[in-house]
N, C-alpha and C positions, 0 to 999 in steps of 0.2 A: 276193769279186771274181770277175769272169768274165774268162777270158783263153784264148787259143789261140795257135797259131803266128803267125797274121797278124792278130790282133785286139788291140785296146787293152783294158787291164784297167779295169773300171769298179767303183766301190764298190757293195756290195749294196743300200744304200738308194736309190741312183740307179737301179739296175736295177729295183727294186720300184716306184719312182715312174713310170718309163717303162712298165712293165707295166700299172699302173693307168690311165695315160693312154691306152694303146692299147686296153685293154678298154673304157673308157668311149667313146672315139672310135668303135670298131667298133659298140658298142651304139647310139650316136646315128645312125650311118650306116644300120644295118639297120632299126632300129625307127622312126626319124624321129618321136620323140615331140613332141606339140604342147602348147601351154598351159604351165601352171606346171611340169609335169614336164620338158618340153623345155628351158625356160628355166633351171631349176635344174641340169640336167645340162650344158648349155652353159657355165654359169657355173663349175661344178665343173671342166670341162675347161680353161677359161681359168686357173683357180687352179693346176691341176696343171701346165699349161704354164709358168707363172711359176716354180713350185717346181723343175721340171726345169731350166729355162734359167738360173736363178739359183743353182743348187746350187754350193757352195764348190769342188767338184771342178774345175769349169771354170776358175776363176781368170780370167786374161785370155786363155785359149786356146780359147774357144768358137768353133766353126765349123760350117757346115752338114755338112761331111764327117764331123766327129766326132759330131754329133747323129745323123746317119744310122747311123754305126757303133754308137751306143748303141741305136738302134731295132733293129738287127740282133742285137746281143748280148742285148737283153731278150727278143726273140722266140725266141732259141735257148736261153735259160735255162729251167729247169723252171718250168712255170706260165705261160710266155709264149705269145703268139700274134702272128701277123704282122698288120700294119696293112692293112685293106682298102684297095683302090685305088678312088678315086672319080673319075669323068670326067664332063664335061658334054658330051653329044652330042645334036645336033639338038633343043635345048631341054629336055632331060631329063638328070637325073643317072643315071649307070650305075654300079653297084657291081660290082667285079671281085675275085675271089679272087686274091691274089698268088701262090698256088701254081700257078696256071694260066699263069703267065708265066715266062720265063727269068730269069736273074739280072739285077738292075738294077745300073747303075754308080752308085757313090757320088757325090753332088754334090761339085763342086770348091769349095774355099775353106774 
């Protein structure tokens, strides 16, 4: 489990799932694979999303704020990485490194 003074403790398997999700998401954003490879990776990302969001840990207490806390905890755990930021600006997707931004507020809810 990962915990700190102001963080929620998450099971290790949930942290690992989130780390796999973030790694695959970042790879898709950076590489923008096409064809079969891209489709397979996007399908894998959807399957990982389902596994993370339906993990027994959440019970009836899933929320965007707790999901965000999981993303932060997974990034801070050994082997983790921060999720790249993507924005649509003037008709193009722009990729931003989260380390170039100040701290974000957790979503409410």
